[in-house]
Every structure is written in structure tokens, then in C-alpha cells.
N, CA, C and O of each residue as an XYZ file, in Angstrom:
628
protein
N     136.048     83.293     45.181
C     134.815     83.988     44.812
C     133.991     83.079     43.918
O     134.522     82.496     42.973
N     132.694     82.950     44.203
C     131.812     82.096     43.425
C     131.361     82.793     42.151
O     131.114     83.999     42.141
N     131.257     82.016     41.074
C     130.731     82.556     39.823
C     129.228     82.742     39.981
O     128.584     81.968     40.689
N     128.655     83.767     39.328
C     127.212     83.962     39.425
C     126.473     82.750     38.869
O     126.919     82.121     37.909
N     125.335     82.432     39.487
C     124.551     81.284     39.052
C     123.842     81.613     37.742
O     123.251     82.682     37.588
N     123.914     80.677     36.809
C     123.219     80.834     35.541
C     121.724     80.703     35.794
O     121.305     79.946     36.670
N     120.915     81.439     35.032
C     119.472     81.471     35.200
C     118.828     80.944     33.934
O     119.055     81.485     32.851
N     118.020     79.884     34.056
C     117.336     79.349     32.890
C     116.210     80.288     32.483
O     115.487     80.825     33.322
N     116.078     80.474     31.156
C     115.046     81.354     30.628
C     114.641     80.860     29.244
O     115.496     80.503     28.434
N     113.343     80.840     28.974
C     112.873     80.434     27.655
C     113.240     81.517     26.633
O     113.428     82.675     27.006
N     113.345     81.153     25.345
C     113.624     82.167     24.325
C     112.552     83.266     24.296
O     112.865     84.432     24.059
N     111.292     82.893     24.536
C     110.211     83.874     24.531
C     110.362     84.866     25.678
O     110.165     86.067     25.491
N     110.710     84.372     26.860
C     110.913     85.265     28.008
C     112.118     86.169     27.766
O     112.090     87.348     28.119
N     113.164     85.629     27.171
C     114.355     86.424     26.857
C     113.990     87.558     25.908
O     114.411     88.697     26.106
N     113.210     87.248     24.880
C     112.789     88.262     23.906
C     111.917     89.330     24.574
O     112.090     90.519     24.308
N     110.984     88.919     25.436
C     110.126     89.893     26.130
C     110.964     90.829     26.997
O     110.712     92.033     27.041
N     111.960     90.274     27.684
C     112.817     91.121     28.519
C     113.648     92.074     27.674
O     113.846     93.229     28.054
N     114.134     91.603     26.537
C     114.891     92.481     25.626
C     114.008     93.643     25.160
O     114.451     94.790     25.113
N     112.745     93.326     24.813
C     111.818     94.374     24.361
C     111.514     95.362     25.487
O     111.489     96.572     25.265
N     111.284     94.843     26.694
C     111.012     95.719     27.829
C     112.210     96.624     28.103
O     112.041     97.813     28.374
N     113.405     96.074     28.035
C     114.619     96.854     28.261
C     114.739     97.972     27.234
O     115.061     99.109     27.578
N     114.483     97.646     25.987
C     114.546     98.648     24.922
C     113.522     99.757     25.150
O     113.838    100.938     25.001
N     112.312     99.382     25.506
C     111.257    100.368     25.761
C     111.622    101.271     26.924
O     111.455    102.488     26.840
N     112.118    100.692     28.009
C     112.499    101.493     29.168
C     113.632    102.460     28.836
O     113.618    103.611     29.271
N     114.594    102.000     28.081
C     115.713    102.884     27.700
C     115.227    104.038     26.832
O     115.680    105.172     26.987
N     114.292    103.743     25.908
C     113.726    104.808     25.065
C     112.968    105.829     25.908
O     113.090    107.034     25.689
N     112.185    105.347     26.873
C     111.428    106.252     27.737
C     112.356    107.159     28.535
O     112.094    108.354     28.672
N     113.423    106.602     29.053
C     114.363    107.410     29.834
C     115.052    108.432     28.945
O     115.286    109.565     29.365
N     115.377    108.038     27.722
C     116.068    108.954     26.813
C     115.164    110.091     26.349
O     115.641    111.200     26.111
N     113.877    109.832     26.220
C     112.972    110.848     25.666
C     112.256    111.681     26.720
O     111.767    112.768     26.411
N     112.184    111.197     27.957
C     111.488    111.940     29.008
C     112.508    112.504     29.987
O     113.091    111.776     30.790
N     112.709    113.790     29.905
C     113.642    114.434     30.830
C     112.915    114.722     32.133
O     111.845    115.330     32.137
N     113.496    114.285     33.227
C     112.901    114.520     34.540
C     113.462    115.801     35.135
O     114.675    115.982     35.234
N     112.562    116.674     35.525
C     113.031    117.882     36.212
C     113.101    117.574     37.702
O     112.294    116.812     38.235
N     114.072    118.175     38.355
C     114.264    117.913     39.777
C     113.076    118.374     40.619
O     112.891    117.896     41.738
N     112.265    119.303     40.088
C     111.144    119.810     40.864
C     109.922    118.891     40.802
O     109.011    119.031     41.618
N     109.885    117.976     39.869
C     108.748    117.061     39.734
C     109.091    115.739     40.416
O     109.716    114.863     39.819
N     108.671    115.608     41.682
C     109.018    114.427     42.479
C     108.458    113.140     41.880
O     109.120    112.103     41.912
N     107.254    113.201     41.338
C     106.660    111.999     40.735
C     107.481    111.519     39.544
O     107.742    110.324     39.404
N     107.879    112.437     38.703
C     108.663    112.066     37.518
C     110.024    111.512     37.928
O     110.515    110.560     37.321
N     110.624    112.094     38.938
C     111.915    111.601     39.439
C     111.751    110.179     39.975
O     112.599    109.321     39.729
N     110.669    109.929     40.702
C     110.404    108.583     41.236
C     110.183    107.578     40.102
O     110.667    106.448     40.165
N     109.458    107.994     39.075
C     109.230    107.115     37.920
C     110.554    106.786     37.243
O     110.801    105.632     36.893
N     111.400    107.783     37.059
C     112.702    107.566     36.416
C     113.570    106.625     37.255
O     114.258    105.767     36.701
N     113.548    106.772     38.563
C     114.328    105.879     39.434
C     113.808    104.448     39.350
O     114.590    103.498     39.315
N     112.490    104.299     39.318
C     111.899    102.960     39.195
C     112.281    102.334     37.856
O     112.576    101.141     37.784
N     112.276    103.131     36.814
C     112.687    102.615     35.494
C     114.155    102.201     35.502
O     114.511    101.155     34.960
N     115.002    103.018     36.113
C     116.421    102.681     36.188
C     116.630    101.393     36.974
O     117.466    100.570     36.599
N     115.889    101.210     38.049
C     116.009     99.986     38.854
C     115.571     98.771     38.034
O     116.211     97.721     38.084
N     114.478     98.918     37.281
C     114.010     97.794     36.448
C     115.012     97.505     35.330
O     115.247     96.342     35.001
N     115.596     98.531     34.751
C     116.633     98.334     33.723
C     117.784     97.529     34.299
O     118.278     96.603     33.655
N     118.217     97.872     35.510
C     119.316     97.138     36.143
C     118.913     95.693     36.409
O     119.701     94.775     36.182
N     117.679     95.486     36.893
C     117.194     94.127     37.164
C     117.178     93.297     35.880
O     117.649     92.160     35.867
N     116.636     93.865     34.805
C     116.587     93.145     33.529
C     117.997     92.869     33.029
O     118.287     91.765     32.568
N     118.869     93.854     33.117
C     120.253     93.675     32.681
C     120.904     92.504     33.413
O     121.569     91.672     32.796
N     120.709     92.443     34.730
C     121.288     91.355     35.521
C     120.711     90.002     35.109
O     121.443     89.017     35.004
N     119.394     89.955     34.877
C     118.766     88.702     34.436
C     119.344     88.243     33.101
O     119.698     87.075     32.939
N     119.435     89.162     32.155
C     119.924     88.806     30.824
C     121.401     88.437     30.838
O     121.840     87.583     30.067
N     122.162     89.075     31.709
C     123.592     88.797     31.808
C     123.857     87.355     32.230
O     124.824     86.743     31.776
N     123.004     86.811     33.095
C     123.211     85.465     33.625
C     122.285     84.423     33.009
O     122.197     83.297     33.498
N     121.594     84.799     31.933
C     120.586     83.906     31.348
C     121.201     82.774     30.536
O     122.160     82.967     29.789
N     120.625     81.596     30.704
C     120.854     80.455     29.826
C     119.584     80.336     29.011
O     118.576     79.822     29.496
N     119.627     80.803     27.787
C     118.416     80.893     26.984
C     118.141     79.581     26.266
O     118.941     79.095     25.466
N     116.970     79.029     26.586
C     116.469     77.880     25.859
C     117.219     76.584     26.033
O     116.907     75.606     25.354
N     118.193     76.537     26.913
C     118.889     75.283     27.163
C     117.909     74.354     27.869
O     117.710     74.449     29.080
N     117.306     73.467     27.107
C     116.297     72.585     27.677
C     116.958     71.535     28.548
O     117.849     70.812     28.102
N     116.509     71.458     29.804
C     117.062     70.417     30.662
C     116.608     69.042     30.176
O     115.596     68.939     29.484
N     117.329     68.003     30.523
C     116.923     66.664     30.091
C     115.594     66.261     30.727
O     115.268     66.689     31.834
N     114.845     65.446     30.024
C     113.557     64.970     30.526
C     113.803     63.770     31.438
O     113.398     62.649     31.130
N     114.468     64.019     32.556
C     114.851     62.940     33.471
C     114.084     62.971     34.787
O     114.360     62.179     35.688
N     113.112     63.893     34.902
C     112.287     63.955     36.097
C     112.922     64.654     37.280
O     112.313     64.714     38.348
N     114.121     65.184     37.130
C     114.808     65.858     38.225
C     114.400     67.329     38.250
O     114.377     67.984     37.208
N     114.081     67.845     39.422
C     113.696     69.246     39.582
C     114.923     70.128     39.408
O     115.849     70.091     40.218
N     114.919     70.919     38.345
C     116.012     71.848     38.076
C     115.468     73.018     37.276
O     114.355     72.938     36.757
N     116.229     74.111     37.161
C     115.747     75.254     36.395
C     115.350     74.842     34.978
O     116.046     74.075     34.312
N     114.211     75.376     34.541
C     113.690     75.045     33.227
C     112.668     73.928     33.242
O     112.125     73.560     32.201
N     112.404     73.382     34.429
C     111.435     72.294     34.560
C     110.132     72.831     35.146
O     110.136     73.696     36.022
N     109.018     72.299     34.641
C     107.709     72.578     35.213
C     107.452     71.475     36.237
O     107.437     70.291     35.900
N     107.252     71.875     37.478
C     107.131     70.927     38.579
C     105.694     70.880     39.084
O     105.014     71.903     39.159
N     105.253     69.696     39.425
C     103.979     69.530     40.115
C     104.304     68.939     41.473
O     104.957     67.901     41.579
N     103.833     69.622     42.510
C     104.108     69.194     43.878
C     102.794     69.022     44.635
O     101.775     69.613     44.278
N     102.836     68.207     45.679
C     101.695     68.041     46.580
C     102.141     68.501     47.965
O     103.213     68.134     48.446
N     101.299     69.309     48.586
C     101.591     69.833     49.918
C     101.260     68.770     50.952
O     100.250     68.076     50.829
N     102.098     68.637     51.968
C     101.868     67.679     53.052
C     100.524     67.926     53.731
O     100.094     69.066     53.906
N      99.880     66.836     54.103
C      98.642     66.923     54.863
C      97.416     67.263     54.050
O      96.351     67.519     54.612
N      97.549     67.270     52.719
C      96.384     67.593     51.892
C      96.540     66.936     50.525
O      97.582     66.369     50.198
N      95.489     67.031     49.754
C      95.538     66.568     48.366
C      95.819     67.727     47.414
O      95.795     67.550     46.196
N      96.088     68.921     47.968
C      96.341     70.108     47.154
C      97.664     69.968     46.414
O      98.683     69.586     46.989
N      97.621     70.287     45.126
C      98.833     70.276     44.306
C      99.022     71.653     43.687
O      98.095     72.460     43.621
N     100.225     71.895     43.242
C     100.545     73.124     42.527
C     101.538     72.777     41.432
O     102.450     71.971     41.620
N     101.336     73.410     40.280
C     102.253     73.253     39.154
C     102.887     74.612     38.892
O     102.190     75.622     38.791
N     104.221     74.631     38.783
C     104.935     75.883     38.602
C     106.229     75.630     37.837
O     106.694     74.496     37.726
N     106.792     76.698     37.319
C     108.072     76.650     36.618
C     109.175     77.006     37.598
O     109.082     78.003     38.314
N     110.212     76.194     37.628
C     111.401     76.543     38.389
C     112.280     77.341     37.436
O     112.953     76.772     36.577
N     112.272     78.639     37.590
C     112.959     79.498     36.636
C     113.332     80.830     37.241
O     113.816     80.907     38.371
N     113.101     81.878     36.472
C     113.491     83.214     36.897
C     112.251     84.086     37.022
O     111.424     84.153     36.112
N     112.140     84.743     38.153
C     111.035     85.693     38.340
C     111.377     86.961     37.572
O     112.546     87.305     37.405
N     110.354     87.639     37.116
C     110.578     88.871     36.367
C     110.427     88.665     34.880
O     110.422     89.634     34.121
N     110.304     87.427     34.445
C     110.014     87.105     33.052
C     108.703     86.332     33.075
O     108.576     85.343     33.796
N     107.741     86.774     32.299
C     106.410     86.169     32.356
C     106.342     84.883     31.544
O     106.955     84.769     30.483
N     105.600     83.933     32.050
C     105.385     82.648     31.392
C     103.905     82.338     31.340
O     103.489     81.237     31.701
N     103.095     83.303     30.890
C     101.660     83.101     30.819
C     101.061     82.956     32.199
O     101.384     83.719     33.110
N     100.181     81.972     32.356
C      99.510     81.753     33.635
C     100.330     80.901     34.590
O      99.903     80.649     35.717
N     101.481     80.464     34.164
C     102.301     79.568     34.973
C     103.051     80.355     36.047
O     103.798     81.286     35.745
N     102.840     79.966     37.295
C     103.569     80.572     38.415
C     105.052     80.219     38.289
O     105.399     79.143     37.803
N     105.912     81.116     38.720
C     107.354     80.896     38.636
C     107.964     81.019     40.034
O     107.691     81.971     40.765
N     108.794     80.039     40.389
C     109.574     80.106     41.614
C     111.040     80.052     41.209
O     111.430     79.245     40.365
N     111.838     80.904     41.807
C     113.272     80.883     41.514
C     113.947     79.850     42.407
O     113.380     79.420     43.412
N     115.151     79.458     42.036
C     115.899     78.516     42.871
C     116.362     79.183     44.162
O     116.792     78.493     45.087
N     116.283     80.511     44.245
C     116.642     81.214     45.467
C     115.476     81.291     46.452
O     115.682     81.601     47.625
N     114.252     81.012     45.989
C     113.093     81.048     46.884
C     113.167     79.867     47.849
O     113.835     78.875     47.556
N     112.495     79.958     48.990
C     112.527     78.827     49.932
C     112.060     77.510     49.297
O     112.713     76.480     49.462
N     110.938     77.540     48.575
C     110.444     76.325     47.925
C     111.394     75.875     46.828
O     111.717     74.691     46.734
N     111.845     76.808     45.996
C     112.742     76.464     44.893
C     114.035     75.824     45.356
O     114.478     74.828     44.784
N     114.642     76.389     46.389
C     115.908     75.826     46.867
C     115.694     74.470     47.531
O     116.563     73.602     47.461
N     114.535     74.283     48.178
C     114.262     72.997     48.830
C     114.005     71.887     47.816
O     114.444     70.755     48.018
N     113.307     72.193     46.740
C     112.879     71.157     45.797
C     113.946     70.895     44.725
O     113.876     69.887     44.021
N     114.915     71.778     44.597
C     115.978     71.630     43.605
C     116.675     70.279     43.763
O     117.136     69.938     44.853
N     116.751     69.518     42.685
C     117.422     68.224     42.688
C     116.540     67.059     43.085
O     116.981     65.911     43.040
N     115.296     67.330     43.474
C     114.382     66.248     43.881
C     113.943     65.422     42.675
O     113.939     65.899     41.540
N     113.579     64.186     42.948
C     113.031     63.279     41.939
C     111.576     62.980     42.318
O     111.205     63.118     43.484
N     110.745     62.572     41.345
C     109.347     62.272     41.662
C     109.233     61.309     42.841
O     109.943     60.306     42.926
N     108.317     61.648     43.748
C     108.095     60.857     44.960
C     108.941     61.311     46.134
O     108.704     60.891     47.267
N     109.915     62.155     45.882
C     110.807     62.612     46.954
C     110.156     63.731     47.760
O     109.556     64.652     47.206
N     110.289     63.628     49.080
C     109.713     64.592     50.010
C     110.786     65.584     50.439
O     111.922     65.198     50.712
N     110.427     66.848     50.497
C     111.331     67.899     50.964
C     110.581     68.819     51.907
O     109.350     68.857     51.896
N     111.313     69.556     52.718
C     110.745     70.564     53.605
C     111.493     71.871     53.409
O     112.674     71.894     53.061
N     110.768     72.956     53.644
C     111.408     74.268     53.605
C     110.799     75.153     54.681
O     109.708     74.892     55.188
N     111.527     76.194     55.011
C     111.080     77.123     56.036
C     110.595     78.401     55.379
O     111.269     78.961     54.515
N     109.422     78.857     55.793
C     108.878     80.108     55.275
C     109.534     81.282     55.995
O     110.191     81.092     57.018
N     109.362     82.477     55.474
C     109.925     83.647     56.155
C     109.401     83.824     57.585
O     110.058     84.463     58.406
N     108.220     83.261     57.889
C     107.677     83.371     59.245
C     108.236     82.306     60.180
O     107.968     82.328     61.381
N     109.021     81.366     59.626
C     109.620     80.319     60.441
C     108.866     79.001     60.416
O     109.333     78.012     60.982
N     107.705     78.970     59.769
C     106.934     77.722     59.679
C     107.643     76.748     58.735
O     108.262     77.164     57.756
N     107.549     75.453     59.037
C     108.128     74.414     58.178
C     107.003     73.817     57.352
O     105.953     73.453     57.883
N     107.230     73.721     56.047
C     106.223     73.189     55.131
C     106.830     72.018     54.371
O     107.942     72.101     53.850
N     106.069     70.921     54.318
C     106.503     69.743     53.588
C     105.842     69.674     52.224
O     104.683     70.052     52.056
N     106.594     69.189     51.261
C     106.109     69.103     49.894
C     106.726     67.877     49.239
O     107.875     67.530     49.513
N     105.963     67.222     48.374
C     106.454     66.053     47.638
C     106.408     66.352     46.154
O     105.391     66.825     45.644
N     107.502     66.080     45.454
C     107.532     66.265     44.009
C     106.767     65.123     43.352
O     107.066     63.950     43.575
N     105.774     65.482     42.537
C     105.000     64.482     41.812
C     105.523     64.290     40.386
O     105.577     63.172     39.876
N     105.905     65.406     39.756
C     106.347     65.332     38.357
C     107.240     66.519     38.035
O     107.059     67.612     38.570
N     108.211     66.289     37.150
C     109.087     67.349     36.649
C     109.240     67.142     35.148
O     109.745     66.112     34.702
N     108.799     68.134     34.370
C     108.798     68.048     32.916
C     109.491     69.298     32.356
O     109.245     70.398     32.851
N     110.345     69.157     31.345
C     110.954     70.354     30.750
C     109.890     71.343     30.268
O     108.846     70.933     29.761
N     110.149     72.624     30.423
C     109.197     73.669     30.067
C     108.689     73.506     28.639
O     107.491     73.652     28.395
N     109.568     73.209     27.702
C     109.155     73.074     26.306
C     108.124     71.979     26.114
O     107.159     72.169     25.375
N     108.304     70.844     26.758
C     107.329     69.752     26.652
C     106.009     70.143     27.308
O     104.938     69.826     26.791
N     106.084     70.821     28.429
C     104.875     71.277     29.112
C     104.109     72.258     28.218
O     102.892     72.147     28.071
N     104.825     73.215     27.624
C     104.192     74.211     26.761
C     103.526     73.546     25.559
O     102.428     73.938     25.162
N     104.183     72.541     24.977
C     103.591     71.809     23.852
C     102.316     71.091     24.275
O     101.328     71.094     23.540
N     102.331     70.489     25.431
C     101.159     69.757     25.931
C      99.997     70.716     26.181
O      98.845     70.385     25.898
N     100.295     71.896     26.708
C      99.254     72.894     26.956
C      98.652     73.360     25.637
O      97.434     73.500     25.529
N      99.494     73.601     24.630
C      98.999     74.010     23.305
C      98.117     72.933     22.692
O      97.094     73.238     22.078
N      98.511     71.678     22.854
C      97.759     70.569     22.260
C      96.374     70.425     22.869
O      95.441     69.993     22.191
N      96.227     70.782     24.143
C      94.939     70.634     24.806
C      94.081     71.905     24.672
O      92.894     71.890     24.999
N      94.676     72.983     24.199
C      93.928     74.262     24.087
C      93.069     74.315     22.848
O      92.386     75.312     22.613
């Protein structure tokens, strides 16, 4: 049996998830759902599902373990990629979905792009398959630890 994969998460994202979990638990404890109110029952089920999702994220979280600044695409790195056949680039965090990182898009290592680019070095080309079956090529341009990226963004703001 495989051990669950550890999930990189910034301390700020970890704290936000802890706060959200606490708020959701308080709401469930204070709002009693009657079986006759279908909307309230649906809201309570959605809250319970989100509580479970957050619990699972926090259970497997590696909080603030900054990856080395070695240019390798791995969880906790902000990646800049260029799409094949164009000059279009995208910068995103390889991390955990469900925890917000400001305006920075997040791709998990389980996503098609995340799993394809994992372990790549700058200049390395990878391909992945979309859910529709299309093959998309992408080249890693840069990989920087999230903390360094966040500092650079603050310095330019």
C-alpha cells in the first residue's frame, strides 16, 4: 500500500484553511438543519464535504518546507512555462488546490499539466493529455520557490 503523497502548502495557506475549518465547524454546530428544509440540508452537506476536503489537505500538508532553489519543478515552486507553437507563457504555483495564493493560479501535481511538468528543469519540454484527449506541449522556462517569488512580487508592488 502506498503512503499518501505529501502536499506542499505555504504557512499562510495553512492558516487560512485552519480558519475556514474552524468557521465551518462553528456554523454546523450552531445551525441545526431540519429535515424539511431541503436547502438547509444541502448547505449542511456542502459544508461537511468542504470540512472533509480541508481535513484531508491539512492531514497531508507539508507546511512551509521551502524546496531548494535548484530550478526543478516540484511542489512549492512557482513555474513559468511557454506553450508550444506560441509565445504565450503562464506562471503558476505547483501546489495544492483549495488553498488560495492571491492572484497566482495553482496546479496540483495530480493535474495533467502538474504531473507532466513535475521534475522538469528549465528548457525541458514536456507533453500532457487533456481530458478531451488533445496533446499539449509545454516548456519550462523558470522554477522559483514560492517564498522567493512572493518576496519579488512584494518588492515590485
